[in-house]
C-alpha positions as a printed NumPy array, in Angstrom:
array([[  0.396,  -7.579,   0.73 ],
       [  1.379,  -9.06 ,   3.984],
       [  1.649,  -7.904,   7.537],
       [ -0.228,  -4.8  ,   7.134],
       [ -0.2  ,  -1.925,   9.544],
       [ -0.887,   1.051,  11.528],
       [ -1.93 ,   2.417,   5.991],
       [ -1.907,  16.246, -15.282],
       [ -3.094,  14.881, -18.344],
       [ -3.046,  11.16 , -18.77 ],
       [ -0.804,   9.664, -21.403],
       [ -2.543,   8.541, -24.559],
       [ -1.323,   5.045, -23.696],
       [ -3.933,   5.043, -20.936],
       [ -6.774,   6.652, -22.805],
       [ -9.134,   3.657, -22.634],
       [ -9.997,   2.703, -19.047],
       [ -9.744,  -0.989, -18.289],
       [-11.258,  -2.556, -15.205],
       [-10.295,  -5.915, -13.799],
       [-13.503,  -7.667, -12.959],
       [-17.208,  -6.93 , -12.897],
       [-18.771, -10.365, -12.45 ],
       [-18.235, -10.849,  -8.718],
       [-21.282, -11.749,  -6.689],
       [-21.176, -11.618,  -2.897],
       [-22.702, -10.353,   0.296],
       [-21.079,  -6.963,   0.036],
       [-21.724,  -3.959,   2.195],
       [-23.533,  -1.175,   0.385],
       [-22.234,   2.367,   0.269],
       [-19.939,   4.759,  -1.557],
       [-18.175,   7.677,   0.132],
       [-16.295,  10.258,  -1.874],
       [-12.681,  11.192,  -1.32 ],
       [-11.733,  14.791,  -0.543],
       [-11.138,  16.89 ,  -3.62 ],
       [ -7.585,  18.107,  -4.07 ],
       [ -7.17 ,  21.856,  -4.042],
       [ -4.023,  23.784,  -4.69 ],
       [ -3.576,  27.507,  -5.232],
       [ -0.514,  28.783,  -7.064],
       [  0.835,  32.261,  -6.569],
       [  2.276,  34.21 ,  -9.505],
       [  5.494,  36.006,  -8.57 ],
       [  5.645,  39.739,  -9.267],
       [  8.521,  40.835, -11.47 ],
       [ 11.12 ,  43.044,  -9.767],
       [ 11.45 ,  46.511, -11.364],
       [ 14.62 ,  47.114, -13.376],
       [ 16.748,  49.798, -11.629],
       [ 17.556,  52.931, -13.66 ],
       [ 21.235,  53.944, -13.878],
       [ 22.054,  57.377, -12.336],
       [ 23.189,  60.178, -14.688],
       [ 26.911,  60.414, -15.321],
       [ 28.849,  63.055, -13.351],
       [ 32.243,  64.593, -14.152],
       [ 35.235,  63.276, -12.215],
       [ 38.158,  60.939, -12.375],
       [ 37.818,  57.741, -14.289],
       [ 36.846,  55.095, -11.762],
       [ 39.039,  52.069, -11.261],
       [ 37.347,  48.911, -12.401],
       [ 36.3  ,  46.662,  -9.547],
       [ 36.319,  42.935, -10.143],
       [ 32.875,  41.412, -10.013],
       [ 31.912,  37.972,  -8.823],
       [ 31.446,  35.37 , -11.492],
       [ 27.803,  34.535, -12.125],
       [ 26.503,  31.527, -10.216],
       [ 26.312,  28.633, -12.619],
       [ 22.913,  27.106, -13.234],
       [ 22.495,  23.694, -11.529],
       [ 22.954,  20.772, -13.858],
       [ 19.521,  19.286, -14.568],
       [ 19.035,  15.777, -13.22 ],
       [ 18.514,  13.121, -15.826],
       [ 16.49 ,   9.983, -15.14 ],
       [ 18.501,   6.801, -15.415],
       [ 17.443,   3.2  , -15.35 ],
       [ 16.344,   0.593, -15.141],
       [ 14.189,   1.466, -12.169],
       [ 14.339,  -1.688, -10.041],
       [ 10.96 ,  -1.85 ,  -8.311],
       [  9.945,  -4.574,  -5.819],
       [  6.229,  -4.807,  -5.066],
       [  3.589,  -7.272,  -3.904],
       [  1.595,  -9.549,  -6.248],
       [ -1.671,  -8.253,  -7.735],
       [ -0.697,  -4.653,  -6.958],
       [ -0.407,  -2.934, -10.357],
       [ -2.7  ,  -2.356, -13.329],
       [ -2.501,  -4.716, -16.309],
       [ -3.667,  -4.661, -19.901],
       [ -6.376,  -6.977, -21.209],
       [ -3.819,  -9.703, -21.953],
       [ -2.283,  -9.181, -18.486],
       [  1.157,  -8.984, -20.09 ],
       [  2.133,  -5.43 , -19.152],
       [  1.069,  -2.47 , -17.058],
       [ -0.286,   0.532, -18.983],
       [  0.815,   2.968, -16.272],
       [  4.332,   1.518, -16.187],
       [  4.495,   1.726, -19.976],
       [  3.372,   5.352, -19.829],
       [  6.074,   6.142, -17.257],
       [  8.738,   4.447, -19.368],
       [  7.648,   6.399, -22.437],
       [  7.536,   9.712, -20.608],
       [ 11.02 ,   9.477, -19.1  ],
       [ 12.784,   7.176, -21.547],
       [ 13.804,   4.651, -18.894],
       [ 13.098,   0.978, -18.452],
       [ 11.469,  -0.469, -15.334],
       [ 12.362,  -3.819, -13.811],
       [  9.096,  -4.486, -11.97 ],
       [  9.181,  -7.647,  -9.851],
       [  6.437,  -9.08 ,  -7.636],
       [  9.039, -10.082,  -5.093],
       [  7.292,  -9.324,  -1.789],
       [  5.074, -11.981,  -0.224],
       [  5.39 , -10.692,   3.331],
       [  7.323,  -7.899,   4.995],
       [  9.691,  -9.861,   7.206],
       [ 10.918, -12.389,   4.656],
       [ 11.522,  -9.686,   2.043],
       [ 13.43 ,  -7.442,   4.438],
       [ 15.531, -10.457,   5.432],
       [ 16.741, -10.681,   1.818],
       [ 18.111,  -7.134,   1.854],
       [ 19.054,  -6.694,   5.524],
       [ 22.739,  -7.665,   5.098],
       [ 23.228,  -5.034,   2.391],
       [ 21.343,  -2.416,   4.383],
       [ 23.395,  -3.11 ,   7.489],
       [ 26.616,  -2.934,   5.482],
       [ 25.592,   0.283,   3.714],
       [ 25.534,  -1.407,   0.318],
       [ 23.135,  -1.111,  -2.605],
       [ 20.308,  -3.643,  -2.203],
       [ 19.701,  -3.845,  -5.944],
       [ 16.309,  -2.151,  -5.504],
       [ 15.488,   1.5  ,  -6.185],
       [ 11.93 ,   1.357,  -4.883],
       [ 10.265,  -1.019,  -2.44 ],
       [  6.778,  -1.17 ,  -0.909],
       [  6.448,  -2.062,   2.788],
       [  3.656,  -1.901,   5.33 ],
       [  3.568,   0.834,   7.953],
       [  5.232,  -0.828,  10.928],
       [  7.963,  -2.43 ,   8.825],
       [  8.493,   0.802,   6.904],
       [  8.822,   2.614,  10.245],
       [ 11.598,   0.257,  11.344],
       [ 13.486,   0.676,   8.073],
       [ 13.275,   4.454,   8.362],
       [ 14.298,   4.459,  12.035],
       [ 17.353,   2.346,  11.2  ],
       [ 18.509,   4.945,   8.667],
       [ 18.175,   2.502,   5.783],
       [ 16.218,   4.754,   3.404],
       [ 17.171,   7.656,   1.189],
       [ 15.702,  11.078,   1.984],
       [ 13.187,  12.13 ,  -0.649],
       [ 13.856,  15.44 ,  -2.415],
       [ 10.432,  17.07 ,  -2.092],
       [ 11.17 ,  19.328,  -5.067],
       [ 11.081,  16.203,  -7.232],
       [  7.673,  15.041,  -5.974],
       [  5.308,  18.042,  -6.229],
       [  2.299,  15.803,  -6.964],
       [  2.951,  13.869,  -3.765],
       [  3.259,  17.067,  -1.746],
       [  0.018,  18.465,  -3.155],
       [ -2.125,  15.344,  -3.46 ],
       [ -1.42 ,  13.108,  -0.454],
       [ -4.647,  12.629,   1.475],
       [ -4.641,  14.578,   4.72 ],
       [ -5.3  ,  11.613,   7.004],
       [ -2.081,   9.946,   5.79 ],
       [  0.143,  12.91 ,   6.646],
       [  2.171,  13.532,   9.773],
       [  2.709,   9.975,  10.985],
       [  4.936,   9.732,  14.039],
       [  7.59 ,   7.684,  12.273],
       [  7.949,  10.094,   9.322],
       [  6.011,  13.302,  10.088],
       [  7.35 ,  15.323,   7.138],
       [  7.193,  12.602,   4.458],
       [ 10.98 ,  12.692,   4.228],
       [ 11.282,   8.965,   3.602],
       [  7.985,   7.552,   2.372],
       [  4.83 ,   8.122,   0.399],
       [  1.901,   5.681,   0.598],
       [  1.295,   3.303,  -2.286],
       [ -2.191,   2.053,  -1.367],
       [ -4.302,   1.337,   1.709],
       [ -6.458,  -1.697,   2.311],
       [ -8.079,  -3.919,   4.888],
       [ -7.581,  -7.343,   6.418],
       [-10.722,  -9.478,   6.439],
       [-12.181, -12.776,   5.262],
       [-12.013, -14.28 ,   1.788],
       [-13.941, -17.273,   0.479],
       [-15.051, -19.079,  -2.646],
       [-18.844, -18.949,  -2.674],
       [-19.156, -22.034,  -4.892],
       [-17.044, -24.161,  -2.563],
       [-18.637, -22.904,   0.665],
       [-22.183, -23.074,  -0.705],
       [-23.12 , -19.991,   1.281],
       [-22.039, -16.453,   1.98 ],
       [-19.677, -15.827,   4.872],
       [-20.016, -12.794,   7.137],
       [-17.77 , -13.406,  10.148],
       [-14.267, -14.374,  11.192],
       [-15.915, -17.234,  13.066],
       [-17.033, -18.719,   9.73 ],
       [-13.398, -19.645,   9.032],
       [-13.65 , -22.279,  11.748],
       [-16.873, -23.922,  10.564],
       [-16.297, -27.719,  10.611],
       [-17.595, -27.833,   7.032],
       [-14.375, -26.142,   5.922],
       [-11.936, -28.453,   7.702],
       [ -8.676, -28.734,   5.794],
       [ -9.649, -25.879,   3.494],
       [ -8.834, -22.841,   5.678],
       [ -5.652, -20.767,   5.734],
       [ -4.552, -17.916,   7.958],
       [ -1.964, -15.252,   7.279],
       [  1.626, -15.815,   8.313],
       [  1.564, -12.276,   9.719],
       [  1.061, -12.466,  13.478],
       [ -0.408,  -8.97 ,  13.431],
       [ -3.078,  -9.808,  10.869],
       [ -4.032, -13.242,  12.147],
       [ -3.922, -12.592,  15.879],
       [ -5.76 ,  -9.289,  15.527],
       [ -8.61 , -10.722,  13.458],
       [ -9.038, -13.878,  15.545],
       [ -8.891, -11.675,  18.63 ],
       [-11.833,  -9.661,  17.316],
       [-13.753, -12.901,  16.909],
       [-12.921, -13.901,  20.474],
       [-14.002, -10.537,  21.837],
       [-17.343, -10.86 ,  20.044],
       [-17.697, -14.291,  21.655],
       [-16.863, -12.951,  25.131],
       [-13.522, -14.779,  25.277],
       [-11.339, -11.675,  25.163],
       [-11.762,  -8.316,  26.823],
       [ -9.517,  -5.957,  24.898],
       [ -9.644,  -4.342,  21.471],
       [ -6.612,  -5.045,  19.227],
       [ -5.098,  -1.658,  20.031],
       [ -4.766,  -2.87 ,  23.649],
       [ -3.653,  -6.489,  23.16 ],
       [ -1.245,  -7.709,  25.829],
       [  1.   , -10.757,  25.765],
       [ -1.636, -12.498,  27.873],
       [ -4.201, -11.733,  25.15 ],
       [ -1.826, -13.075,  22.508],
       [ -1.449, -16.305,  24.477],
       [ -5.245, -16.703,  24.586],
       [ -5.487, -16.137,  20.827],
       [ -2.712, -18.679,  20.246],
       [ -4.538, -21.204,  22.421],
       [ -7.761, -20.605,  20.447],
       [ -6.068, -21.288,  17.101],
       [ -3.836, -24.198,  18.18 ],
       [ -6.47 , -26.998,  18.13 ],
       [ -7.522, -26.014,  14.608],
       [ -3.901, -26.266,  13.469],
       [ -3.321, -29.607,  15.191],
       [ -6.513, -31.084,  13.735],
       [ -5.631, -29.951,  10.211],
       [ -8.662, -27.663,   9.962],
       [ -6.194, -24.815,   9.282],
       [ -4.114, -26.237,   6.455],
       [ -1.436, -23.558,   6.605],
       [ -0.286, -19.968,   7.018],
       [  0.439, -17.955,   3.871],
       [  1.233, -14.593,   2.389],
       [ -0.103, -13.662,  -1.039],
       [  0.245, -17.315,  -2.005],
       [ -3.387, -17.716,  -0.992],
       [ -4.267, -16.501,  -4.49 ],
       [ -2.77 , -19.683,  -5.938],
       [ -4.462, -21.767,  -3.239],
       [ -7.882, -20.337,  -4.099],
       [ -7.157, -20.941,  -7.768],
       [ -6.251, -24.592,  -7.221],
       [ -9.22 , -25.216,  -4.929],
       [ -6.953, -26.167,  -2.013],
       [ -8.295, -23.209,  -0.017],
       [-11.958, -22.303,   0.35 ],
       [-11.778, -19.797,   3.212],
       [ -8.944, -17.607,   4.455],
       [ -7.835, -14.41 ,   6.122],
       [ -6.938, -12.178,   3.162],
       [ -6.289,  -8.595,   2.11 ],
       [ -9.142,  -6.667,   0.604],
       [ -8.241,  -6.058,  -3.062],
       [ -6.53 ,  -9.295,  -4.027],
       [ -9.509, -11.527,  -4.737],
       [-11.271,  -8.775,  -6.697],
       [ -8.256,  -8.064,  -8.883],
       [ -6.731, -11.514,  -9.235],
       [ -9.103, -14.117,  -7.821],
       [-11.573, -16.334,  -9.595],
       [-15.139, -15.444, -10.493],
       [-16.584, -16.746,  -7.218],
       [-13.803, -15.592,  -4.877],
       [-15.17 , -12.918,  -2.544],
       [-13.762, -10.598,   0.137],
       [-15.938,  -9.588,   3.074],
       [-15.47 ,  -7.079,   5.884],
       [-16.291,  -9.312,   8.877],
       [-19.114,  -8.429,  11.259],
       [-16.634,  -8.495,  14.138],
       [-14.559,  -5.756,  12.482],
       [-11.576,  -5.419,  10.175],
       [ -8.162,  -3.773,  10.037],
       [ -6.971,  -0.843,   7.963],
       [ -3.324,  -0.548,   6.893],
       [ -1.149,   1.294,   4.395],
       [  1.711,   0.061,   2.202],
       [  4.405,   2.616,   1.492],
       [  6.974,   3.421,  -1.191],
       [ 10.536,   3.772,   0.12 ],
       [ 13.908,   4.231,  -1.559],
       [ 16.497,   1.928,   0.05 ],
       [ 19.777,   3.493,   1.127],
       [ 22.336,   3.418,  -1.663],
       [ 19.758,   3.044,  -4.456],
       [ 21.43 ,   3.569,  -7.829],
       [ 18.449,   5.354,  -9.418],
       [ 17.091,   7.525,  -6.608],
       [ 15.995,  10.385,  -8.874],
       [ 14.092,   8.   , -11.162],
       [ 12.377,   6.507,  -8.102],
       [ 11.293,  10.007,  -7.067],
       [  9.962,  10.659, -10.554],
       [  7.927,   7.465, -10.32 ],
       [  6.505,   8.459,  -6.924],
       [  5.476,  11.78 ,  -8.418],
       [  4.038,  10.059, -11.5  ],
       [  1.678,   7.79 ,  -9.561],
       [  0.431,  10.738,  -7.498],
       [ -0.985,  12.307, -10.636],
       [ -4.736,  12.047, -10.008],
       [ -5.486,  10.374, -13.334],
       [ -2.701,   7.802, -12.942],
       [ -3.758,   7.098,  -9.346],
       [ -7.308,   6.475, -10.517],
       [ -6.135,   4.049, -13.214],
       [ -4.199,   2.055, -10.624],
       [ -6.991,   1.931,  -8.054],
       [ -9.617,   1.113, -10.682],
       [ -7.674,  -2.044, -11.493],
       [ -6.314,  -3.298,  -8.169],
       [ -9.275,  -2.321,  -5.929],
       [ -7.285,  -0.889,  -3.064],
       [ -7.825,   2.534,  -1.493],
       [ -5.862,   5.268,  -3.235],
       [ -3.816,   7.675,  -1.085],
       [ -4.317,  10.439,  -3.661],
       [ -6.795,  13.279,  -3.186],
       [ -9.321,  13.468,  -5.98 ],
       [ -8.686,   9.918,  -7.201],
       [-12.098,   8.799,  -5.949],
       [-13.997,  11.187,  -8.176],
       [-11.769,  10.292, -11.12 ],
       [-12.387,   6.564, -10.565],
       [-16.13 ,   7.134, -10.737],
       [-15.619,   9.046, -13.993],
       [-13.642,   6.138, -15.428],
       [-16.191,   3.587, -14.287],
       [-19.637,   5.03 , -13.463],
       [-20.94 ,   1.474, -12.985],
       [-19.195,   1.398,  -9.6  ],
       [-22.065,   3.448,  -8.216],
       [-24.298,   0.425,  -8.885],
       [-21.758,  -2.211,  -7.778],
       [-21.685,  -2.141,  -3.973],
       [-19.184,  -4.985,  -3.693],
       [-16.403,  -3.37 ,  -5.715],
       [-17.301,   0.109,  -4.505],
       [-16.865,  -1.007,  -0.901],
       [-13.27 ,  -2.029,  -1.631],
       [-12.377,   1.372,  -3.057],
       [-14.589,   3.417,  -0.735],
       [-15.188,   1.615,   2.593],
       [-18.676,   2.681,   3.69 ],
       [-19.254,   4.396,   7.047],
       [-20.586,   1.272,   8.751],
       [-17.372,  -0.564,   7.837],
       [-15.096,   2.308,   8.813],
       [-16.8  ,   2.524,  12.207],
       [-15.585,  -1.013,  13.006],
       [-12.101,  -0.757,  11.546],
       [ -9.006,  -0.889,  13.715],
       [ -5.364,   0.012,  13.191],
       [ -2.329,  -1.91 ,  14.336],
       [ -0.249,  -0.382,  17.108],
       [  3.518,  -0.27 ,  17.26 ],
       [  5.114,  -2.9  ,  19.464],
       [  8.38 ,  -2.858,  21.353],
       [ 10.96 ,  -5.32 ,  20.092],
       [ 10.371,  -7.553,  23.116],
       [  6.612,  -7.566,  22.486],
       [  7.111,  -8.33 ,  18.827],
       [  9.483, -11.182,  19.615],
       [  7.006, -12.679,  22.092],
       [  4.107, -12.486,  19.638],
       [  6.261, -14.008,  16.888],
       [  7.281, -16.864,  19.172],
       [  3.608, -17.704,  19.654],
       [  3.03 , -17.641,  15.904],
       [  6.107, -19.806,  15.345],
       [  4.612, -22.407,  17.634],
       [  1.625, -22.534,  15.275],
       [  3.415, -22.384,  11.943],
       [  6.668, -24.161,  12.756],
       [  8.524, -21.657,  10.628]])
């Protein structure tokens, strides 16, 4: 997940809960907070009384009056496929062999359609660049469902490049979306998006390689890790987190929600020597998973669930002492999608509480679905005794108190920030 922002009965195919990893050891923050329980009342319509015909009266035979033809019943929509679904790496549940997703298989079985699920998104900007020409021309992008982070999703919606969701096709979404994710300025009525998952930007490290636990953003710049550190190629993620470090050190005055171009220049100037010296070996998206696996990276700015779901045994995520960032990735249907109705059915499917719990219990990101938290704890009671993994699914109050959200930028501001990042990355 890159460039994050200002975040019914289960099929028998999913009967046995599977969790990704339980062997992680790290300096995790203790605490579990429950999600709000979903409540929905349904009213039962009262049948209209059948009118009684009046008694016949003598008189002339009435002339027949033509009556309107009955309104035909709407033709039921039929799901068609394949559903072409672009998502980020390490963002879906997998079976024990990691060859298929049980929830995707359950969806395919329920609706009789295939799903072309591709981990094609490494960062927001580069993915959108691959479909921008089609979107601008009003052509089908080849995708029916895509997952983008808040500020990028907002731009796509504002440009008119997404299909309007038929709310009648997504009753689970309407009922079960967590209240704090409703009513966003860029899509206040959920006409164009529903959240996929939320997560945090923080610090990741391999405890074997570092030889100690890390707790701060500042630890990324320890000379002991020279040549083994990577930052995110998202200016929002990297500049915001390094800026928090600088504020804690007295080098910056503002919180991330108030960053100016002058602040961005200071953050750039802080990072630049570490890039020139080779201490920072590169800027990545989700590719950091491969870099941790190969041993090329020991410490990095990462997203919260990835190392737990897809990292090695000693790869650990930590919410830094300086603070972290909360964001949400969102499902959207690109304009001209060939299988819009099937995409809506899938949105509705993953907002089933049981399905949502299966997903979150594997990928360790924060579910947007009311009631999923309680269901997760039913699936895996051991989470109550595993503060590390629990903190990923249920950020504890002391973490939430120091979390920030990204603010929308004007195009000029965004261009200026990106120019500063380009000077660091060269790309």
